N, C-alpha and C positions, 0 to 999 in steps of 0.2 A: 852449700858455703856459700853463698852468694858472695863470690869478691871482688869482681870488674864489672865495670859497665859493657856493654856487650851492644846492643840498640836504644832508642828513644825515639820518641813519638807524639804528636796529638789526636788524640781519641776521636775527633773533628773530622780527619780524615779515614777511615776506617767503619765497617759496620760490625757490630757484635754480635755473637751469634749467641742463639737463644734455647733453650729445653726445656720443654715443661714448661715454661712461662718462667725462668731463670735464668738471669745472662751469665755466661759461661765466666767473664772476667770475677766478677762478683765471688766466687766461688773457687776461686784458682786456687789458696793458698792448699784450702779444704781439698780441693781436687788433687794435690801435689802431693797433697803427706797420707790419701788414703792409697798412691799407689807406691808410696814408700812405704806405706804399714803392712803391703800386701803378700804375703808367704808367697803369692803367683808369680808377683811383678819386685817386689825388694827399689830401694834406692838408686840401683845400675840405672833401670830403667828408667826411675825421674829423671837422672839427668840431663836426655836429650828436650827437658824443657827448660828455654829460661826461667830464669826467677824475675815476676813481675811484682814493682814498685810504684804504686798510685800517687799521685796527687790527691790532696782532701777532697781538690774542688773537682778529682776525677776527670781532669781535659788533659793528664799529659800523663803519660807510662817511662819507664826504666825497666833493660831491660837485663836482669845480669846473668854471668856465666854459673851454673849450678854446681859447680863440682872444684876442688885446688887442683891449683897446676903443677905440671909433674917436673916443672925443670926445680933446678935447687933455686935459684934468684927468684923465684911467684912470680917470673914474667908468664904467660899463653902467648902460644902460635895462633893467632888470630888468624884466618882466612875470608876471604867473603865467596859468595858460593860463583860470583861472575870470574875471579880469580882464579877458581881452583883448575886444576887440570882433569882432563879426562880419568885419568886413574883415580885423581881425590876424590871426583863427585863419584864414581861407581863403586868403589867403596864403603862411602856413606850412602849410600843408596841402599846397597844392598843390608848395612846394619838399619836402615830408617823400616826395610821390607822386614825384618823380624820382628822390631818395633810394632810394627804396623798389626801383626798374626797377634801377638800379646797382648795384647790392649785389646782386640778384638777378643780373642778368648778368655779374657779376666772378662770383660762386659759380660759375653753372654752367661757364666756362672753366676757374676753376681745376680742377673736378672733373675737364674732360676730358683740362686735363695730370698732376696731381696727382704732380709730381715727387719732393715728398719725403710724409713723413707729417703735416708740418704744415699742407702745403698741401689734404693732405684735411680734415684735422682743420676747417681754417679754413673749406672748402667746404660742411661738415656745418654750421657755424654760421650761415651763409647759406642751404641748403638744406635742408639738413635728412638725418638719415640715409641716407633712403629714396628722397631728391630729389623728395619730396614736400608740403613745408614752407614756409613765406615766413620767411623771415628769424627765426627761432627766437632767435638768439642777441640781435637787438632787442626782444625783450617785456620791455614796463614795467609795473606794477602795475596804475597808473590813471591820471586826467589830471592828477594835481595832481604826477607826477614831468615835467608839460611846461611847458620855461618859453620866451619869447619875449627873447631877450636882442641890443639894439642890434638886431630887426626880423629876426633869423633863430632857427626852432626849433632848439632843444638840448634834449635828453633826458637825462634824467637817471635812475638804478637799472635802466637797459639790463642786459638777462641775469639777470632777476629775474620771476617771478610774482607775483598780489597771495596772498592766505590763501586763498581759492577753488581757485587754479591755474587755472583758465578762459581757454581760449587763444581766438583768434578768426582770421578768414582772414589780417589782413594785423596787423602792431604797431597799426598805426594806422587801424580798422576803426570804433572807440570813439569817439577822436575825429572822425570825419569825420558817426557817426550820429548823434552829438550835434547837426555844424553844420548838420546836411541836419533836424534837426528844429526847430534854434532860427531855421531858413528858412521852415519851412512851421509855424511859430505863427501862430495869430490873432491878427489889430489890433483893438488894445482898441476898446470902440463909443466913438462920441461921441453924449459927454447930448446929449439932448434938446432942443432951445432953451423956455423957457418962454413967451417976449413971445410977444404976438401977432402983429409983426411976421415975427418968423421965422417961425413957424407959415403965415403965409400965403404967406410967399415960399418954404417950402416946399411948400405943396400946390401953386402954380402952376409950380413946377418939374416936379413930378411928375406933372401934368397937360399937362406939354407931353413927358414922355419916356416916356410909361405905354406909349404903342404898341412901344417899340424895349423896352423891359426884358423887356414879354410877348414878345416877339416871342424874342429871347435865352434869356430863360428856357425857354421852349418846344425848342428844339433843343438846350440842353445838357440838358437833362429826360429828352429821347426820341430822342436820338443816337445809345442803343446799341441800343434798337426797329430805328432804320434797319442799323446795324451785321447786328444777327441774323439780319436780315429779307433783307440781300444775297445770301447763299446758296440762300436758295428762288427767287431772281429769277433768279438764274446756269442753275440747276434748270431751272425754267420756257424759261428760254430755249432750252438746250438741246433740251429735248422739242418743243419749237417750229418746232427746225429739223431733228427729227428726222422730225418728219410733213410739213413743206413738202418735203423729200426723199421720204420715201414716195408724196406727192401726186406729185411730176413723174415721176421716174422705177421706183416700184416700186408700182404699183399693183394690179397680178394678182399680188402675194405678200401674204401675210396680215398684217398693220398688226404685230403681235408672235408672236411664234414662239409657234408651236400645239405639244402633245405628247400623244402617244396616252393616253388612259385606261384605264390596262392596269389597274385594279382592277375596272371593270365590263365588261369581254372574257370571253366564256363561249367556251373551246375545247372543248368536249363537243359542242355546237349542228352539229357537221359533218356533213355527207353526203358519203356513201363508196358510190360506183356502182362495180359489178360488171363490167367488163369482159367477153362471151362470147370463150371458147376455140376457135376453130374445131375440129372435130374431122380429126383430117387423120391417114391409115395408113401404114405404112412403104413402102406398093408407090408410093404416092405420091411418095416422097422417094428413089425409087430413082436411080441415079447414070446417065450413060446408060456404055455398053461402049467404052470407047476400047483401039483395037488399035496404038496409037503406045507405043511403048516412049522412054520419056524417060532419054536418058543421066544419070548423076549423076556431079560433079561434083566435085572434092576444095577442101580448101581453098587449097593452092596453084595451081589453074587446069585440072587434067589432068581428062583426062574419064576416070572408072573405069567399067568393065563390071559388070554385077549380081554376075556368079560370081565375080568379082576381089572383091568386097564384099564377097560372103556365106563366102569363104575367109579373108578377113582376119578377119572376124568371128567366127569360130570361135576364135581367141585367144581367152584369160581375158582378164573384163576386173577392174582394179584399180579396190579401195573409191574414190571420189572424198573429194579431202580440201577439205572446204566450208571456204571460208575465211574472215573475223573477218567481223563485220558491218561493219565500217570495211573498202571495198574500196580505199580507196587507204591505207591502211595499209603504211609502207616496210618490207624484209623488214631487219632489223638483223642486222650480222654480228658476234656476239662477238672477232673475232679485229679486230676494224676501230678503231685508236685513236681515232676522231672520234666512236664513238662511247661511248666510256669516260665515264663521268658525272663532272663535275669538282668535286671542293668546294668551294663556295663561300667566301671570306674571312671570318671570324669579324670584328663588328665591335664590336672592344674599344677604338677612341677613341685606338689609341697613334700614334707615329708610320708612316708608312708606310716603306719601306728607301732609302736614300738613292741605292744606287747606282738604281733605278726613275729618279728626279728626275734622276739623273747622264747616261743613258743618249741623255738626249732629245736632240734635233737639236741644237745649240749655231752651226753653221755662219753662220744667218744671222742671230743676234742678234747685239746693240751691247751698248757696254762695261755690263759689271755695277756694282754697287754697290760699289766697295773700301772695304777697311778707310782709305785714308788719309781718303775723305769721312764715314766715322763720326768716326774722329778728330780734324776737325775742327771738329767743332760747328758749322758755318754751315752753318743752316739753306737758304739760297741753293743748297747743294749740290742740294737733294734737287728743286729748279724744274725743269719741263718733266714726260715721259711718261716714265712706268715702264712696261715689258710682264714678266710674271709666268712663269714656268716653275714650273708645280706638279705633283701629281696631284690636284688639286683635281678632282672630278668631283660632276654633278647627280644629289643623292637618289634624284629619282625616276628618272632614264632611266642613270641608271648613267654616261653619257658625261660627256666632258672638257669643262670649261670654260675660257673666255678672260676674265683678270682682268689691269686694267690701271689705272695711278693716274696725274693731271696734276696736279702740288702748283706752287702759287705763295708763297712766303712762307710757307712751312708749313700752307694751306690750300687744298685737294683736291678728286677727285674720283673715286669709282672707279668704275670701267665693269664690268658680268660680260655675258658674251654668251656665250646658252646655244648646240647646234648647230642648233636650229632657228631661230635668227637674232632671241632676244627678246632686248633688252637689257636689263640694270637698271641703276642711275644713284644714288648719296648721296652726301651730303658727307662728307669727313675730313679729320682732324688727325693731321701728323706733327711732331713734337718731335725731335730729339737732343738729348743729354746724357751727359754719360761713356762717350761714345763707343760709344751704341747710338744705337739707330732704334725709334722706335715709331707707330706707325700706330693710330689709333683711330678708328670710325665716331662718327659725332651719332646717327644715326635710322637705321632698315631702309631698303634700299635697293628705290626705286620700278620694276617693271619695264613695258616695253612691253603689255602682256597684260594689265595691270590685279593682279599680283599681287606682293609682296614677297619681298624677300631676306633674312637673315638676314647681315650682312656681320660678316671674323673680323676680329679684332684682332691688329697683327701686328709682332714684336721682330724686329731686326736685331743682331748680333755680330760683333766682329771674328770672319774664318776664319783658315785655316791657308795657304791661296794665295795670298793677298793682297787674294782678294773675299770679303763677307761672308758669312756664316747668317743667314739672316732664318727664322721659325717664323710659321704663321697659324692663328689659336687662332680656334676656334667655340666658341663658353662655353654649357652646356649653359640649354633652354629648350624648351618642347613641340614646335617643330616637330623638334629633332631628339632625341626620346624621354628628353631629361630629361639626356645626355651632353654630354661634353664634347671635342670631337674637336682636334687639330693635325695640323700639313703641315708637310715642309719645302716650299720655297722661294727660289726665284733670284728677283732682281730684276735688269733689264737696260734700258737706253735701245730 
């Protein structure tokens, strides 16, 4: 209920805030209505924003109080920010801090759903187009645009910058800084008493407390010295503990590790001694004449007589084939189909063959997500555990992954299990609208081996056989070489 004029001005003196190519003040009424109609915020949150009224030529704007007066006569208690007391400003900033956090949470939730284009636009009004800004639509030029009406803060000229276009971490950072500066301002000095009695009393009090003041000032002046000396004391304690350990348990070892002085080593002064070689003649090495005939044995264990061996040795000996360096290299049969090289499939990011997905063994699967579930638009139909049949594989090992979802009223958890037993879990959100199901991840899934997994977004639409058709999409990122991948999948109990 806009009832009283609070502020006014010409738009030529300000710079309008724009998000996604849309000027914020042109969507001011619709933006306020979206806050009022939101179940997460409601009308009370919208009452922090003054209601604008623009002229037909959009040259001037009037800002009105957004709520009815609490006084019986219908009048308002209006205090400008400069005229407000310290306690009034502190109370107003505490309310604006809660207002700031609620709008940020609402913007993040709206970005996650983003059912309509307006939802995405209003989400960017609150968190920025890249999700890295803090309430760009609530920016206001200066503290002259803040008022305290009936004890509550009201913002005028929101959606505008000042002439310098300067922004801050939050819209309320400037007001917070001015409050901190006012709180830290020095207290005015008390005039010195000129009477003799006052001088004598001050001298007596100073003598009584001189020791205490001197002690306190000493600690205040030198406390940083003690803090800086604390690391040195810790290092000294570690050295003493090491010396104690060496004295008790390792006195036979050097106190510190000793390295050889390689620079002063001389490798040319070694003494080479020649060992005399004994003079041995060939007669000294003559072998004894043994008359015993030792039969030969072939590789099969049969005794072969020398004459027979000589007869067989008359056959020409073919040149031996020298094997390759790797003795364990197997012989490749070109007619063996198992040795035929297989062309690897090209990674083009397209959908896999649906027949491969339908060929999976579904005899043990529970009921699938049906078209009736999608058309009901009842999010409770999604409650419980849903398993996934798909051709999704681990990019590093090329082994299939097991994926399942567990939902409760649209909030859920995705669990990915690899063949090696590693489990990755991450929060997801599901939404039913217009006969379609969307499952979006809020963040990356954290794995038990310390890694993270980029979870897909899932879209399910009614199929021809009474069951839904679902597609999971991996958005382009550094982990998948900047490509976008899609996989067909089935959801079942």
